[in-house]
N, C-alpha and C positions, 0 to 999 in steps of 0.2 A: 719802779714797782712799788705800790703803796703798802706800807706795813699794815698786816691785818690785825695787829695788837694795839697800836696807837695812832695808826692813820698817817704817820709821817710819809710824805710823798717821795722822799729820798732814802732808798736802801742800797746796800752794797752786795754785790755778788762776791761770795767767798770761794765757791767751787763750781765748776761746770763739768759735766760729763755726758757722754751720749747714753741714752736709755731707749728701751723697746726696739733693740736691734738697729739703732741708729735712726729710728723714726721720730725721736724726740730728744730734747735736751733737758737734762735734770739740773736745775741751779740751786745751790745752797745760798740763802741770803741772810743778812743780817741788818738790824735796824741800829743806826748810830745814837738814835735818841732813847729807845727803851731797852736796847740790847736784845731784843726779841730775835729768834732764829726761825726761819721757815723755808719750805722747799717750794719751787715753782717748776712747771714743766712748759717747754715750748715746743710746739708742734707745727709742721707744715699744713696749712689749710688751703686746698687747692681753689675752692669756691665756697660761697655761703649756701648751705643747703637749707631748703624749706620743706617741711613735711605737709602733704595735703592729707587732712583727716578725712574719715568716712563722711562726716557731717559737712564737709566743704571748707572747714576753717583751715587756716595756714598758720603753722607754728615754726620758729626756728629749730633747726636740727640741734638736739642736746646730747653731746657724747656722754655726759654724766648720766643721763636717763637711760641710755642705752647699757651703761655699765651697771646700773643699779638693777635694771631688768634681768640681765645675765646673771648678776650676783644672787638675785632672789630665786631664779630657776636652779642655780647651782649650789645653793645653800646646803650645807652638811653633805655635799657630794665630794668624791676624792678628786678635786680639781684645784690646782694651785692658782693663787692670785694672778701670778705671771701669765698663766694660761688664759684667764679671763681677759686681762689686758691686751694679749695677742688676739684674742677673738674680736675684741672691741676694734682694735686697729684694723684687722682684716675686713671686718663689716663696713668701717668708715671708708677704707680704701675702695671696696667694691661699690659703695654708694657714689663716691666721688668719680669713679671711673665710668659711671653711667653717662656722664656728659650733661646731665640735666641738673638744673638749680632747684626745680620743684619735683619731689619724689612722693609718690603715694605711700601712705603708711603701710598698705598691704605689701609693698615691696620691701620695706624695712623689715616687716614680720617674717617674710618668706626667707630673707637673708639669716635673720636670727634662727629661725627654725633649721635651716640647713647647718649652720654653724653648730647649733646645740646636738643636732642628730650625730655629727661627726665626733663629738667630744663625750657625750653622756646622755644615754637614751632615757634615763629617768628624768633629768633636766628637760630634755626635749618634750617629754609627756607633760611634765608640769607647765611648760611655757605654752604648749598647744592647748591645754585645758582652759587657760585664760584667753589665748589669742583666737581660738575656735569656739569660745563661749560655751563650753560643755555645761549642761544643765543637769544630766542624769549619769549614773554609772554605766548605762548602756552606751552613752557617747564615748566614753573611754574604750570599751570594748570594740565598737564599730571603727574608732580611729585606729587603735592598735592593729585590728585585722586589715584594714585598708592600707596601712603603712607597712604591713609585713613585719611587725614587731612582736607578733604573738608567739613566735618559736620560743619555746623554753619558758614562757611566761604564762599568762592566764589561758586557761583552755576554754572557757565559756564566759557569758556574761555575769554569771554569779561570782566570778573571781576565784573559783576553785582551780586547783591544779589536777 
């Protein structure tokens, strides 16, 4: 593994331990050249996933992008970073278990929506507002009504209780 500080191609593993309930290995490494220390994670990758965008483009699946998306939706919500990592791992396993190498972006979005709904309804609505391209406050009210999330929340389109 190349050192991220000095670029030395030979680094040493100082410690290895399971992470994410055994789904990954966390390795502490050090560089003999600059004495820099850093952590790497090793995960099983069943297949190379490619995301089919709505416009027809194909892009490689990016686990970090998925984690960032969930992090944005869950920002300032009572959800621990470990829970976010578990959500990411669960979604990735679901995508890999589809048995397809090319997956429509809508499928990824649907998996994210289901995962967020089970963890935090506010984050679910935040993500939906971008994923479903809400343009007006009425879009929120219609979505909440259609999803059955309006109980105890907003009573009408004006947002009054």
